[in-house]
TORKOL-4160 file (C-alpha; in steps of 0.2 Angstrom, whole numbers, padded with zeros to 4 digits, m for minus):
310
<pt num="1" X="m0093" Y="m0133" Z="0050"/>
<pt num="2" X="m0086" Y="m0142" Z="0064"/>
<pt num="3" X="m0094" Y="m0134" Z="0080"/>
<pt num="4" X="m0088" Y="m0115" Z="0083"/>
<pt num="5" X="m0074" Y="m0114" Z="0096"/>
<pt num="6" X="m0074" Y="m0104" Z="0112"/>
<pt num="7" X="m0061" Y="m0093" Z="0103"/>
<pt num="8" X="m0071" Y="m0089" Z="0088"/>
<pt num="9" X="m0085" Y="m0087" Z="0097"/>
<pt num="10" X="m0075" Y="m0074" Z="0108"/>
<pt num="11" X="m0072" Y="m0064" Z="0092"/>
<pt num="12" X="m0089" Y="m0066" Z="0084"/>
<pt num="13" X="m0094" Y="m0058" Z="0099"/>
<pt num="14" X="m0085" Y="m0041" Z="0094"/>
<pt num="15" X="m0096" Y="m0038" Z="0078"/>
<pt num="16" X="m0112" Y="m0033" Z="0087"/>
<pt num="17" X="m0119" Y="m0026" Z="0071"/>
<pt num="18" X="m0117" Y="m0043" Z="0060"/>
<pt num="19" X="m0133" Y="m0052" Z="0053"/>
<pt num="20" X="m0133" Y="m0071" Z="0059"/>
<pt num="21" X="m0128" Y="m0075" Z="0040"/>
<pt num="22" X="m0114" Y="m0063" Z="0041"/>
<pt num="23" X="m0108" Y="m0069" Z="0058"/>
<pt num="24" X="m0110" Y="m0087" Z="0049"/>
<pt num="25" X="m0098" Y="m0083" Z="0035"/>
<pt num="26" X="m0085" Y="m0076" Z="0046"/>
<pt num="27" X="m0085" Y="m0093" Z="0057"/>
<pt num="28" X="m0083" Y="m0100" Z="0037"/>
<pt num="29" X="m0067" Y="m0092" Z="0038"/>
<pt num="30" X="m0062" Y="m0093" Z="0055"/>
<pt num="31" X="m0065" Y="m0112" Z="0058"/>
<pt num="32" X="m0058" Y="m0116" Z="0041"/>
<pt num="33" X="m0042" Y="m0126" Z="0038"/>
<pt num="34" X="m0028" Y="m0132" Z="0049"/>
<pt num="35" X="m0029" Y="m0114" Z="0059"/>
<pt num="36" X="m0050" Y="m0118" Z="0061"/>
<pt num="37" X="m0053" Y="m0112" Z="0077"/>
<pt num="38" X="m0038" Y="m0102" Z="0084"/>
<pt num="39" X="m0044" Y="m0086" Z="0080"/>
<pt num="40" X="m0029" Y="m0085" Z="0069"/>
<pt num="41" X="m0030" Y="m0085" Z="0050"/>
<pt num="42" X="m0018" Y="m0088" Z="0034"/>
<pt num="43" X="m0026" Y="m0083" Z="0016"/>
<pt num="44" X="m0021" Y="m0084" Z="0000"/>
<pt num="45" X="m0022" Y="m0069" Z="m0011"/>
<pt num="46" X="m0019" Y="m0068" Z="m0029"/>
<pt num="47" X="m0023" Y="m0052" Z="m0037"/>
<pt num="48" X="m0007" Y="m0050" Z="m0044"/>
<pt num="49" X="m0010" Y="m0053" Z="m0061"/>
<pt num="50" X="m0020" Y="m0038" Z="m0060"/>
<pt num="51" X="m0008" Y="m0027" Z="m0052"/>
<pt num="52" X="0008" Y="m0031" Z="m0061"/>
<pt num="53" X="0004" Y="m0041" Z="m0076"/>
<pt num="54" X="0006" Y="m0061" Z="m0080"/>
<pt num="55" X="0024" Y="m0064" Z="m0083"/>
<pt num="56" X="0030" Y="m0053" Z="m0067"/>
<pt num="57" X="0018" Y="m0060" Z="m0059"/>
<pt num="58" X="0017" Y="m0080" Z="m0064"/>
<pt num="59" X="0032" Y="m0084" Z="m0076"/>
<pt num="60" X="0043" Y="m0089" Z="m0059"/>
<pt num="61" X="0031" Y="m0104" Z="m0058"/>
<pt num="62" X="0024" Y="m0106" Z="m0075"/>
<pt num="63" X="0008" Y="m0120" Z="m0067"/>
<pt num="64" X="0004" Y="m0102" Z="m0059"/>
<pt num="65" X="m0004" Y="m0095" Z="m0073"/>
<pt num="66" X="m0018" Y="m0107" Z="m0071"/>
<pt num="67" X="m0033" Y="m0103" Z="m0059"/>
<pt num="68" X="m0034" Y="m0119" Z="m0054"/>
<pt num="69" X="m0017" Y="m0121" Z="m0046"/>
<pt num="70" X="m0020" Y="m0107" Z="m0032"/>
<pt num="71" X="m0037" Y="m0114" Z="m0027"/>
<pt num="72" X="m0028" Y="m0131" Z="m0026"/>
<pt num="73" X="m0012" Y="m0124" Z="m0016"/>
<pt num="74" X="m0024" Y="m0115" Z="m0003"/>
<pt num="75" X="m0034" Y="m0130" Z="0000"/>
<pt num="76" X="m0018" Y="m0143" Z="0000"/>
<pt num="77" X="m0011" Y="m0132" Z="0010"/>
<pt num="78" X="m0026" Y="m0130" Z="0023"/>
<pt num="79" X="m0026" Y="m0110" Z="0022"/>
<pt num="80" X="m0040" Y="m0102" Z="0029"/>
<pt num="81" X="m0047" Y="m0093" Z="0012"/>
<pt num="82" X="m0042" Y="m0089" Z="m0005"/>
<pt num="83" X="m0044" Y="m0069" Z="m0012"/>
<pt num="84" X="m0044" Y="m0068" Z="m0030"/>
<pt num="85" X="m0054" Y="m0056" Z="m0044"/>
<pt num="86" X="m0069" Y="m0061" Z="m0053"/>
<pt num="87" X="m0062" Y="m0072" Z="m0069"/>
<pt num="88" X="m0050" Y="m0082" Z="m0058"/>
<pt num="89" X="m0064" Y="m0089" Z="m0044"/>
<pt num="90" X="m0074" Y="m0090" Z="m0059"/>
<pt num="91" X="m0063" Y="m0102" Z="m0068"/>
<pt num="92" X="m0064" Y="m0115" Z="m0054"/>
<pt num="93" X="m0078" Y="m0111" Z="m0044"/>
<pt num="94" X="m0089" Y="m0125" Z="m0048"/>
<pt num="95" X="m0072" Y="m0139" Z="m0048"/>
<pt num="96" X="m0067" Y="m0132" Z="m0031"/>
<pt num="97" X="m0086" Y="m0129" Z="m0023"/>
<pt num="98" X="m0088" Y="m0131" Z="m0005"/>
<pt num="99" X="m0067" Y="m0135" Z="m0002"/>
<pt num="100" X="m0060" Y="m0118" Z="0004"/>
<pt num="101" X="m0070" Y="m0101" Z="0009"/>
<pt num="102" X="m0069" Y="m0087" Z="m0004"/>
<pt num="103" X="m0066" Y="m0069" Z="m0005"/>
<pt num="104" X="m0072" Y="m0059" Z="m0021"/>
<pt num="105" X="m0058" Y="m0043" Z="m0023"/>
<pt num="106" X="m0070" Y="m0032" Z="m0029"/>
<pt num="107" X="m0058" Y="m0018" Z="m0034"/>
<pt num="108" X="m0042" Y="m0018" Z="m0044"/>
<pt num="109" X="m0026" Y="m0007" Z="m0051"/>
<pt num="110" X="m0015" Y="m0010" Z="m0066"/>
<pt num="111" X="0004" Y="m0005" Z="m0069"/>
<pt num="112" X="m0001" Y="0002" Z="m0085"/>
<pt num="113" X="m0007" Y="0016" Z="m0079"/>
<pt num="114" X="0000" Y="0032" Z="m0080"/>
<pt num="115" X="0013" Y="0036" Z="m0068"/>
<pt num="116" X="0008" Y="0053" Z="m0062"/>
<pt num="117" X="m0012" Y="0048" Z="m0059"/>
<pt num="118" X="m0015" Y="0046" Z="m0039"/>
<pt num="119" X="m0017" Y="0029" Z="m0034"/>
<pt num="120" X="m0033" Y="0024" Z="m0035"/>
<pt num="121" X="m0044" Y="0007" Z="m0041"/>
<pt num="122" X="m0056" Y="0003" Z="m0054"/>
<pt num="123" X="m0072" Y="m0007" Z="m0045"/>
<pt num="124" X="m0071" Y="m0024" Z="m0057"/>
<pt num="125" X="m0084" Y="m0034" Z="m0048"/>
<pt num="126" X="m0099" Y="m0033" Z="m0040"/>
<pt num="127" X="m0109" Y="m0040" Z="m0022"/>
<pt num="128" X="m0120" Y="m0048" Z="m0034"/>
<pt num="129" X="m0104" Y="m0057" Z="m0041"/>
<pt num="130" X="m0099" Y="m0065" Z="m0024"/>
<pt num="131" X="m0115" Y="m0070" Z="m0019"/>
<pt num="132" X="m0117" Y="m0081" Z="m0036"/>
<pt num="133" X="m0099" Y="m0089" Z="m0032"/>
<pt num="134" X="m0105" Y="m0093" Z="m0015"/>
<pt num="135" X="m0091" Y="m0080" Z="m0008"/>
<pt num="136" X="m0091" Y="m0080" Z="0011"/>
<pt num="137" X="m0084" Y="m0061" Z="0010"/>
<pt num="138" X="m0080" Y="m0048" Z="m0002"/>
<pt num="139" X="m0062" Y="m0038" Z="0000"/>
<pt num="140" X="m0058" Y="m0022" Z="m0005"/>
<pt num="141" X="m0043" Y="m0009" Z="m0006"/>
<pt num="142" X="m0043" Y="0009" Z="0000"/>
<pt num="143" X="m0028" Y="0022" Z="m0002"/>
<pt num="144" X="m0028" Y="0034" Z="0013"/>
<pt num="145" X="m0016" Y="0048" Z="0010"/>
<pt num="146" X="m0023" Y="0047" Z="m0011"/>
<pt num="147" X="m0031" Y="0061" Z="m0018"/>
<pt num="148" X="m0044" Y="0047" Z="m0021"/>
<pt num="149" X="m0046" Y="0042" Z="m0006"/>
<pt num="150" X="m0061" Y="0050" Z="0000"/>
<pt num="151" X="m0071" Y="0042" Z="m0018"/>
<pt num="152" X="m0063" Y="0024" Z="m0012"/>
<pt num="153" X="m0070" Y="0026" Z="0006"/>
<pt num="154" X="m0090" Y="0031" Z="m0002"/>
<pt num="155" X="m0086" Y="0016" Z="m0015"/>
<pt num="156" X="m0083" Y="0002" Z="0000"/>
<pt num="157" X="m0097" Y="0012" Z="0010"/>
<pt num="158" X="m0109" Y="0007" Z="m0003"/>
<pt num="159" X="m0102" Y="m0013" Z="m0005"/>
<pt num="160" X="m0101" Y="m0015" Z="0012"/>
<pt num="161" X="m0117" Y="m0010" Z="0014"/>
<pt num="162" X="m0123" Y="m0019" Z="0002"/>
<pt num="163" X="m0113" Y="m0035" Z="0005"/>
<pt num="164" X="m0120" Y="m0037" Z="0024"/>
<pt num="165" X="m0137" Y="m0035" Z="0017"/>
<pt num="166" X="m0133" Y="m0051" Z="0008"/>
<pt num="167" X="m0124" Y="m0059" Z="0023"/>
<pt num="168" X="m0108" Y="m0059" Z="0017"/>
<pt num="169" X="m0090" Y="m0052" Z="0026"/>
<pt num="170" X="m0081" Y="m0037" Z="0022"/>
<pt num="171" X="m0062" Y="m0036" Z="0021"/>
<pt num="172" X="m0054" Y="m0025" Z="0017"/>
<pt num="173" X="m0034" Y="m0019" Z="0011"/>
<pt num="174" X="m0029" Y="m0002" Z="0019"/>
<pt num="175" X="m0013" Y="0003" Z="0009"/>
<pt num="176" X="m0009" Y="0022" Z="0012"/>
<pt num="177" X="0000" Y="0029" Z="m0003"/>
<pt num="178" X="m0001" Y="0045" Z="m0013"/>
<pt num="179" X="m0006" Y="0062" Z="m0008"/>
<pt num="180" X="0009" Y="0072" Z="0003"/>
<pt num="181" X="0016" Y="0054" Z="0010"/>
<pt num="182" X="0033" Y="0048" Z="0006"/>
<pt num="183" X="0036" Y="0032" Z="0001"/>
<pt num="184" X="0044" Y="0027" Z="0020"/>
<pt num="185" X="0028" Y="0035" Z="0026"/>
<pt num="186" X="0017" Y="0020" Z="0018"/>
<pt num="187" X="0023" Y="0009" Z="0030"/>
<pt num="188" X="0025" Y="0020" Z="0046"/>
<pt num="189" X="0019" Y="0014" Z="0061"/>
<pt num="190" X="0009" Y="0030" Z="0064"/>
<pt num="191" X="0002" Y="0030" Z="0045"/>
<pt num="192" X="m0002" Y="0011" Z="0045"/>
<pt num="193" X="m0010" Y="0011" Z="0063"/>
<pt num="194" X="m0020" Y="0026" Z="0056"/>
<pt num="195" X="m0025" Y="0017" Z="0038"/>
<pt num="196" X="m0029" Y="0003" Z="0049"/>
<pt num="197" X="m0040" Y="0011" Z="0062"/>
<pt num="198" X="m0051" Y="0019" Z="0046"/>
<pt num="199" X="m0055" Y="0002" Z="0039"/>
<pt num="200" X="m0061" Y="m0001" Z="0055"/>
<pt num="201" X="m0072" Y="0014" Z="0055"/>
<pt num="202" X="m0077" Y="0008" Z="0038"/>
<pt num="203" X="m0084" Y="m0008" Z="0045"/>
<pt num="204" X="m0073" Y="m0019" Z="0039"/>
<pt num="205" X="m0073" Y="m0038" Z="0048"/>
<pt num="206" X="m0055" Y="m0043" Z="0042"/>
<pt num="207" X="m0042" Y="m0031" Z="0041"/>
<pt num="208" X="m0027" Y="m0031" Z="0029"/>
<pt num="209" X="m0012" Y="m0020" Z="0031"/>
<pt num="210" X="0007" Y="m0021" Z="0029"/>
<pt num="211" X="0018" Y="m0026" Z="0042"/>
<pt num="212" X="0024" Y="m0010" Z="0050"/>
<pt num="213" X="0041" Y="m0001" Z="0053"/>
<pt num="214" X="0048" Y="0010" Z="0066"/>
<pt num="215" X="0046" Y="0025" Z="0056"/>
<pt num="216" X="0033" Y="0039" Z="0060"/>
<pt num="217" X="0029" Y="0049" Z="0047"/>
<pt num="218" X="0018" Y="0064" Z="0053"/>
<pt num="219" X="0026" Y="0077" Z="0066"/>
<pt num="220" X="0011" Y="0079" Z="0077"/>
<pt num="221" X="0010" Y="0062" Z="0077"/>
<pt num="222" X="0028" Y="0060" Z="0083"/>
<pt num="223" X="0025" Y="0069" Z="0096"/>
<pt num="224" X="0011" Y="0060" Z="0104"/>
<pt num="225" X="0023" Y="0042" Z="0101"/>
<pt num="226" X="0037" Y="0051" Z="0111"/>
<pt num="227" X="0025" Y="0060" Z="0127"/>
<pt num="228" X="0014" Y="0045" Z="0129"/>
<pt num="229" X="0029" Y="0032" Z="0126"/>
<pt num="230" X="0021" Y="0020" Z="0114"/>
<pt num="231" X="0033" Y="0005" Z="0111"/>
<pt num="232" X="0037" Y="0003" Z="0095"/>
<pt num="233" X="0054" Y="m0004" Z="0095"/>
<pt num="234" X="0052" Y="m0020" Z="0087"/>
<pt num="235" X="0038" Y="m0029" Z="0074"/>
<pt num="236" X="0030" Y="m0036" Z="0088"/>
<pt num="237" X="0029" Y="m0020" Z="0097"/>
<pt num="238" X="0022" Y="m0012" Z="0082"/>
<pt num="239" X="0007" Y="m0026" Z="0078"/>
<pt num="240" X="0002" Y="m0026" Z="0095"/>
<pt num="241" X="m0001" Y="m0005" Z="0093"/>
<pt num="242" X="m0009" Y="m0010" Z="0077"/>
<pt num="243" X="m0021" Y="m0020" Z="0085"/>
<pt num="244" X="m0024" Y="m0009" Z="0099"/>
<pt num="245" X="m0029" Y="0004" Z="0086"/>
<pt num="246" X="m0042" Y="m0006" Z="0078"/>
<pt num="247" X="m0056" Y="m0007" Z="0092"/>
<pt num="248" X="m0042" Y="m0013" Z="0108"/>
<pt num="249" X="m0040" Y="m0027" Z="0096"/>
<pt num="250" X="m0058" Y="m0033" Z="0094"/>
<pt num="251" X="m0055" Y="m0034" Z="0076"/>
<pt num="252" X="m0047" Y="m0047" Z="0063"/>
<pt num="253" X="m0031" Y="m0040" Z="0058"/>
<pt num="254" X="m0019" Y="m0050" Z="0045"/>
<pt num="255" X="m0002" Y="m0044" Z="0038"/>
<pt num="256" X="0004" Y="m0044" Z="0019"/>
<pt num="257" X="0020" Y="m0052" Z="0015"/>
<pt num="258" X="0023" Y="m0039" Z="0005"/>
<pt num="259" X="0039" Y="m0039" Z="m0010"/>
<pt num="260" X="0049" Y="m0059" Z="m0013"/>
<pt num="261" X="0060" Y="m0062" Z="0003"/>
<pt num="262" X="0071" Y="m0078" Z="0007"/>
<pt num="263" X="0061" Y="m0091" Z="0020"/>
<pt num="264" X="0070" Y="m0083" Z="0034"/>
<pt num="265" X="0066" Y="m0068" Z="0030"/>
<pt num="266" X="0049" Y="m0073" Z="0029"/>
<pt num="267" X="0047" Y="m0084" Z="0044"/>
<pt num="268" X="0054" Y="m0071" Z="0056"/>
<pt num="269" X="0043" Y="m0058" Z="0051"/>
<pt num="270" X="0029" Y="m0071" Z="0054"/>
<pt num="271" X="0037" Y="m0074" Z="0070"/>
<pt num="272" X="0035" Y="m0055" Z="0074"/>
<pt num="273" X="0017" Y="m0054" Z="0067"/>
<pt num="274" X="0010" Y="m0070" Z="0078"/>
<pt num="275" X="0021" Y="m0063" Z="0096"/>
<pt num="276" X="0013" Y="m0045" Z="0092"/>
<pt num="277" X="m0004" Y="m0055" Z="0094"/>
<pt num="278" X="m0010" Y="m0052" Z="0075"/>
<pt num="279" X="m0023" Y="m0065" Z="0069"/>
<pt num="280" X="m0013" Y="m0068" Z="0052"/>
<pt num="281" X="m0005" Y="m0067" Z="0037"/>
<pt num="282" X="m0011" Y="m0064" Z="0018"/>
<pt num="283" X="0002" Y="m0071" Z="0009"/>
<pt num="284" X="0002" Y="m0071" Z="m0010"/>
<pt num="285" X="0019" Y="m0069" Z="m0021"/>
<pt num="286" X="0030" Y="m0075" Z="m0007"/>
<pt num="287" X="0021" Y="m0092" Z="m0008"/>
<pt num="288" X="0015" Y="m0093" Z="m0027"/>
<pt num="289" X="0030" Y="m0088" Z="m0036"/>
<pt num="290" X="0040" Y="m0104" Z="m0028"/>
<pt num="291" X="0039" Y="m0122" Z="m0035"/>
<pt num="292" X="0022" Y="m0130" Z="m0028"/>
<pt num="293" X="0032" Y="m0143" Z="m0014"/>
<pt num="294" X="0043" Y="m0127" Z="m0007"/>
<pt num="295" X="0029" Y="m0117" Z="m0006"/>
<pt num="296" X="0018" Y="m0131" Z="0003"/>
<pt num="297" X="0033" Y="m0132" Z="0017"/>
<pt num="298" X="0035" Y="m0113" Z="0017"/>
<pt num="299" X="0015" Y="m0111" Z="0021"/>
<pt num="300" X="0015" Y="m0129" Z="0033"/>
<pt num="301" X="0030" Y="m0117" Z="0043"/>
<pt num="302" X="0022" Y="m0101" Z="0044"/>
<pt num="303" X="0004" Y="m0112" Z="0049"/>
<pt num="304" X="0014" Y="m0119" Z="0063"/>
<pt num="305" X="0020" Y="m0104" Z="0069"/>
<pt num="306" X="0002" Y="m0098" Z="0071"/>
<pt num="307" X="m0001" Y="m0113" Z="0080"/>
<pt num="308" X="0015" Y="m0111" Z="0093"/>
<pt num="309" X="0022" Y="m0125" Z="0087"/>
<pt num="310" X="0040" Y="m0118" Z="0079"/>
């Protein structure tokens, strides 16, 4: 790893409780790839096969059925890290050892679960596996709003404690879902800010949320947003508020790519994330479902946006 930049040193300084080993693994991610040293990140997550099934995830671009394809895509695009479930990482760990920091996604859901089942995920891997695979971090999803949210928070508490003891960083996907939340409420700015703050309170080093909309879900929150004149008119405004909600900007927050978008829509969204002070993007389907050369071109544009070049 090259010499840590002042920007990365500043970010690492916010994590006062981190061990030197955890700090080193967080630095591995922050210093890797074309955005290394800038404090910005682009991460490739490939857990969609678990979530949606193989055909829905990979049939648009059949080479993506091969786990090696995703390792290579992330490496060739110069990304910060690659995140995937246990089997996908195991399938390429020797071939790609040391070529890109990896994040073991430690819990997963699947679309075959009963529709009336409250949102939840099963723990499908372990901290021990992350250590064995040489990962820099573990990743875990929580669903604030779900009847199972408290259980998921207790699970990540135990997993995060073990991960930090082993010197790993912790990434929390915080996706509001279920319970009394409306569909619009899942991405409402007040709910996303709340979910991001919960992830910070749970000890996440990197927080992943969806780009927030201008909708406000909670009546009591709406009063505060109006009384305090919190700016939420644009996506950049809302991202700034999400960052503020994560310890006044002292936690790394990256945003998901979400459902398939046109290239222009995605790049406009990334510009707003950058302008709002977001730390980066964690984009899966919008890249690996495109042909490889098209995906590399798109990822190049995303990296250049975060570098302030376009």
